[in-house]
N, C-alpha and C positions, 0 to 999 in steps of 0.2 A: 252318632259318628258317621261320617260319610262312607267309610270303608265297609260298613255292614250292608246297606242296600245296593250301593253302586259299584263296589270294588271290582267285580268281574266284568261289568260293562266298561268301566273306565280302562281297565287293563287291556281289554280287547281292542278298544278304540286306539289306545296308545300304540299297540303292537301292530295293528292291521291297517296301516295307512300307506298309500302309494308314495314312494320317496319324493316325487316331484309335485305332489298335490297334497301336501301334508296338512294343509289348513282345511281341506274340504269337510271332513267329518265334524271336527269341533265347531266350525262356523255354522254348518247346517243344523247341528244339535242346538246351538245357542239360539239360532233363529226360531226353532220350534219352541224352545223354552220361553223366549221373549213373547212370542205370539200367544202362548198359553197364559202367561202372566197378564197379558192385555185382554184376556177373555175371548180370544179369537179362535182357539182350538179346543175341540172336545176330544179327550183321551180315547174315547171309544170309537170315534169316527174322525180321524184327522183329515184335514183338507190339504192334500199333497201339493196342489197348485199354489196355495197360499204360502206354504213353507218354502217352495222354490222361489217365489217372488220375493220373499223376505231375504233369502240367501242372495238373490241377484242384487237387491238394494245394498246389502252390506258389502258384497264383493266388488261391485262396480266402482266403489271409491278407492279401492286399493289395487285391484287386479282385474281391470275391465275385461280382459280377454278370456277370463274364466267365469264371468258372471252368469252366463247362460247355462252352466253345467251343473246346476244344483240337483238335477235328477240323479246324477251319479252317486254322490254321498247319500242321497235319500234312499236309494236302493241298498247301498252297501251297509248302512246302519241297520238294516234288517238282518244282515248276516251276523252283526254283533248282538242281536237279540233285543234291541230296544223296542222296535215295533215290527209288525207283521203285515204283509200284503195278502189280501184274500181275493179269490175269484169264486163267486157263487158259494161262499162260505168255506172254501178250501184254501189253506195257507199255501202261498207260492214260495218256492225255494229255487236255488240255482239250477236244479235239474229240469225245471220248467222252461228253461231258455236254451235248450239244446247243448251242443258241444261247447259253446262259448261259456255256458253256465252263468250268464249275466245278460241283461238287455243291452243291445248295441246302440239304441237311440232312446230319446225321451218318448217318442211315439210308441215304440215297441213296448216299453214299460207301461205307459198309461192305457194302452189298449188291452192289457192283460189283466188288470186288477179293477175291482169295483169298491174295495174297502181297504183302508189303512188304519190300524189302531195300535195303541201302546200295548206291548205284550202283557199278558195277565200277571206275570211275575213282578212287573214293575208298575202295574196300574195304580195300586193304592199309594205307593211311594211318589209316583208322578203327580198325584192329586194334591200332595202336600207341598205348598209353596216353598216352605223352608228347605225341603229336600230337593226341590227343583233348583233352588238357588245354590245349594251345595254342589249339585251336578254341574251347574253353570260355572262355578268357580273352578271345578276340576278341569273343565274344558279350557278355561282361561289359563290355567297353570300349564296345560299341555302346550298351548300356543306360546306362552311367555318363555318356555324353556326350549324353544326350537329355533328354526332358522330365521333369517331376516324377514321374510314375508309373513311367517306366522306371528312374529313379534309385533308387526304392524297391526295385525288383526287383534292381538291382545290389547293394544292401546285403544283401538277403535271401539271394541266391544266391552271394555271394562265397565263403563257406565252405559246401560242400555238406552237411557234417554238422551245420550250425546252421540250415539253411534253415527248419525248422519251429519254431524257438525265437526269436521276435522279440526277446526281451530280450538275446540274444547277438549280434545283428546289428551289424556295425561301422558307424561313422558314414559319411555320404556323403564327408566329407573323407578318412577313412582309406582308403576304397575307391579314390578317385581318386588319392590319393598312392601307394598300392601299385601300381596299374596303371601309373602313370607310370614306376615303377622297371623295368618289363619292357621291355627293349630291343626285343624282337620286336614288341611292341605299338606302340612309337614308330616302328618301321620301317614298319609296315603303315598306321597311322593318323597322318597328318601334321597333322591339325587339332588345335586345343586344345580344352579343355573348353567345351562349348556345344551348343546344339541344332543338329542337322544341317540343312543347307540343301539343298533339292531343286530342281535346275535344270530338271526336267521329267520326263516319264515316257512310256513307249511303250504300245502297245495291251495288251501282256501285263501291265504294271503296273496298268492301269485295271481289269483283271479283279479284282485284289485289293482295289482301293479300293471296289468294289461291296459288300464285306462290311460296310461301316460301318452302324451302327444309328442314329446321331444325325445327322439330316439338316441340322443347323444348322452343320456344319463347312464353312467356305468355303475352297475350294482356293486361291483367290487370296491367302489369308493365309499360305500355307505357307512363304513366304520371309521372313516377319517373325520377328524374335527372340522367343522365348517370353515374356520379361518385358514386351514391349510389346504383345502381342496379347491381346485379351479371351479368357479361358479358355473352352474348350468346355464343354458340359454334362457331358461325361464327366470332364474334369479336375476340375470342381467336385464331381462325385459321388465322386471318389477321396478327397477331403478332407472328405467329409460328416461332420458332427458335430451332431446324431445321425445315425447311419446306420439302415438298415431291416433287420429280420430277420423271419423267419417263425417264430412261436412254436409250441408243441406243439399248439395248437388250430387251426393253419393260418391264423392271423390275422397281418396286418402289424402289427409292433410297433416301438417305438423300441429302438435298441441303441447301445452305445458303439462308436466307431471303434477297432478294436484297435491302430491305430498312433497316430493323432492324440490320442486320449483316454488314452494310457498315461502314468503318472506315474513319478517316480523313487523312489517308496516311502520317502521320508525319514521319519525317526522322528517328527517333529513335524507330519506332514501332517494328522493328525486334528484338531489344534488349530485349523487355519485354518477348516475348515468350521464347527466349533462356535462360534468367535469371530464369524464372519460371520452365523450364524443369530441370535446374541444381539444383534449390532449392528443388523441389519435389524429385528428385533422392537422394539427401542427406537426406531428411526427411525419405523417405521410407527405406533407408539403416540404419537409426538410430532407427526406431520404434521397441520396444521390443515385444515379443510374446503376452503380455497381453494388447496391445493397441487395441482400438475398431476396429473390423474387417471392419465395414462400412467406417471408416475413411480412412483406407488404400485403399479400393476399389475405393472410390471417388477420392482420390489423383491419383490413376492409371488412372482412366477415364479422369480426367482433363489433365494429362500429355499426354495421348494418343491423345487427340484432338489437343493439341499444336504440337505434333510430326507429326500429319497427315496434318494439315493445317497452321501451323506456325503462323505468325502474322495476318492472315486473318481467324480466327476460326469461328465456329458457336457459337455465343455468348450465346445462350440459353443453350447449353451444359455446357459451363464454369460456368455460373451463377447458374445453377442447382446443379452442383457438388460442387461449392464453398459453397452453402447453406448447403449441407449435411456435408461437412467438418467442417464448422463453428458450426453447431448444435451438431455434435459428440464431437467436441473440448470443447464447452461450457458446455455441460450437463454431461460430465464425469469428474471424479476427476483426472485431468492431472498429479497431483503430484504423483499418484500411478504408472504411467507408463511412463511418459515423462521425458527424461533426461533434467537436468536444462538448458543446452546449447540450446536444441531444443525449449524450452519454451521461452527463452529470445531472441533467434535470428531466428531460423528456421521458426516457424509458424508465428511469428510477421512479418517477412519480406515477407512471402508468402501472407498473407492477405494484406499487404501494396501494394505490386506490383500488386495484383489482382485489387485493386481499381484504381491504377494509369493506368493500362492497359485499364480498362473500360472507362476511360475518353476520349479515342480516338474513341469511338463508340457513336456518338452524338444522335442517334435515339433509343438507348437502353431504355431511359426513357419512350418512348411511350409504349413499351412492359410492362415496370414496372407498368404503370398506369392501364393497363388492367388486368394483372395477380394479382395485389394487391386487385382488386375488387372481386376476386373469393371468394364466401362465403362457406368455407369448413365446412361440417357437421362433427364436431368433434366426434359425437356419432358413426359415421360410419368410418371415416378416421383414424382408429387406429387398431393396432393388425392385425389379419388375414384378416379383412375386407378391410384394406388398401392394403395389399399385393395381395389379390386375383385377382383384375383386371389386375395388372401388370404381374402376373404369366400367366394369360390367354393371355396377349399381347405377351409374349415370345413364348408361344406355337403356337399362330397364325403366328408369324413371321417365326418361324422355318418351319412350314408347307408350308408357302408361298415361302420360300427359296427353299425347296425341290421340289416345283412345278414350279420353275423358274419364280415366280411372284415378289419376293423381293430379295434384295442383302444381303450379309453377314453383311454389315454395319448396315442395319436395324435391323437384329437380335442382333448385339452387342449393338446397342442403346437401344433396348427394355430390354436387360439383365441389362444394366447399370441403367435403370429406376427401374427395379425390385429390384436391389441391394439397390437403394435409398429408395424404399418403405420399405424394410426390416430394414434399419437403422432407419427410421423415425417412424416406426410402434410402437416401444417401448419407444420412447423419449417423455418426457413431454415438456410443454412450447413451443408451436409452435409460436415463436415470430419472428418479421421481422428482416431481415439482411439488414442493410443500404447499399444501392448501390449509384452509382453516376449518375448524369445527366450532360448534356452538359452546364448547366448554373451554378447553385449553388452547383454542385458536390454531393449534397445529395438530394434524392427524398423525398418528404414529406410523401408519403405513400408507404413504401417499402413492398415487398412481403415476406411472410413467407416461410420456406422450403417446407411445404406441398402444399401451393398455387403454388409454382414454379414447384414442381414435377407433380401435377395434370394438371396444365396449359400447361406444356411442352408436356406431353403425349397427351392431348386432341388436342392441336394445330397441332401437326404433323399428328395424325390420321385423323383429320378433313380434312386437306389438301390432304392427301392420298386418302381419300374417295371421295372427290370432283374431284380429278384428275382422278380416275378410272371412275367416272360417266361421265366426260366430254370428255375423250380422248381415252378410250379403247373400241374396237369393242365388241358389245354384243355377237358376235358369238364365242368368245374365252371362252371356258367353265370354265377355272380356275379362271378367273377374277371375275365373279359374285359370285362365292363361297368365294373368298377372301374378296370381298366387304361385303358380308353377315357377315362373321366372324369379320371383322373390325368394322362393325356397332354394333355388339353385345358387343365388348370390349368398344366402345365409350359409349354405354348405361351404362355399369358397372361403367365407370369413372364418367359419369354425375351424377350417383346416389350418389357420394361422395360430391356433391355440393347442397347447398340449393338454391332455386330460388330467394330468396330476402335477 
C-alpha cells in the first residue's frame, strides 16, 4: 500500500507548497521518477542538472515563464526529506544559507553542494519501480485535485511517454476518472476533486512561500474555492492568448498559446476564416459614417488577425474583438445607422460563424473559466481610468520597438487593446457574451467585454515580464528598463481588479 512507505512524504509535499507555484514540487518529483525509470538517475548520486533540465522540458510546454526555476523545488524537496544535499559528506540544511534559510539563486545552490542522493529512509523504496510509480500517481493526484495550472500538468504527465506531445494528452476528465480507479489513491487522499484547502502553515512553510514572484497574491484568500476567487496574475498568464515569445532578433513578439490556441484540425477549418474575412469586408463596406467608430476598428482588428494567421489564429485576439463588436452592436441603436440588410444578414452571420469557428478550439473554455473570474472594479474601469493604462501600454510598446526590444506586432496589439478600452469606457451594462466550450457549446460563466480586455492585456504582459526575467541577459541595458515600464503598466491594470 502506498500510504506505508510514502505517506509522510506525500503529506509534506501536499501541505508545504507555495500558493502560486503549486505545481513545482509534484512536477519536479515526477521528472526525477521518469528519469529513474529511464535509467538516467542513480539514487545514491542524483544528477541535479539532469533533473532540472527534465523539469524545464515539461514546464516549458505549459508555463514557459517558470521553466527555468526547477532548482527551487529541487531544493525544497530536500526539506520534505525525499533527498539530501551534501557538501564534503555533510548534509546541507536551511541554516547553511544564512538568514534567508534557502538559496537565493541556482548558482548559490549549485556552488554549495557536491552530492545529492535519495534519503536513506526512502532508498530501498525508491529502488522499487512499482513503489516509484505509486509515488508518481500520488503526485498526479495532487496535481489533478488542484488549480487550473496544476490540472494541465496532470494531463501532460499522466502518460510519461506522451509528456512532450500535447495532442496526445488525455482530457482532464479522463485523468480524474482513471485516478479514481486506483484504490491506493483513494486510501491516501480522502478528499474529492477540488482545490486543496490550507488550514495554516508553520515557519518552515513560510520559507517556501517567499519564493513567489507575484506580490498580488493575498494569503487571506487561500481558503476560498478557486472558482470564487479573483484569479492571480499568474493564473491569467497561464491562459494568455496571445502569449509572449522572444524571437530570433531577441525582441518580444506575439505568439500563440500552445494549449489554449490549439484547434481540432477539422477538414473544414479553413472555410471559417475565409468566410469571416469576406463577411467583415462586406460589413465594413456597408457601414455608414455614423456607425460606432469602435465597432469598425474591432472588425478591422478581427479581420487582420484572420488575414495574418488564417484558420490558426490567436483565439484571445478574436474573442476580445468579438466582445467589443457585440457590445457596440448591442448598446447602440442599430436602426439609426445600420442598413436593414446588414442587420438581418451581415452581423447575424458574423456572430454565428464566430461561434461555429470557436467550437474547433476545445481548450478555449479553460481560458474562459479564468477570465470570467476577474472581479472588475467598475468604479475604476470606466471612462478615462479604463483608458489610461492601455494608453500607457501603447507608449511603452512604441518605446520598446524604437529600442529594438519589441516588434511592430506588439505595438499593433497594444493599439488594438487601447481602441477596445476607448470603446468600452463609455458603454453601460458590461454583461457576458456567451461563448462555446468543447462539450455543451455554451460555458456557464462567460466573460464580460471588460474582463476579456483586462485579462487579455494582463495575460500577455505577465508572460512578457516573466520571459524577460527568465531568458534575457541582465547585461543588456534596454531590457531592464523595458521590464520596469512593463511592470508599471501591469500595476495599473491590476488596479482595475478587486482582490475578491
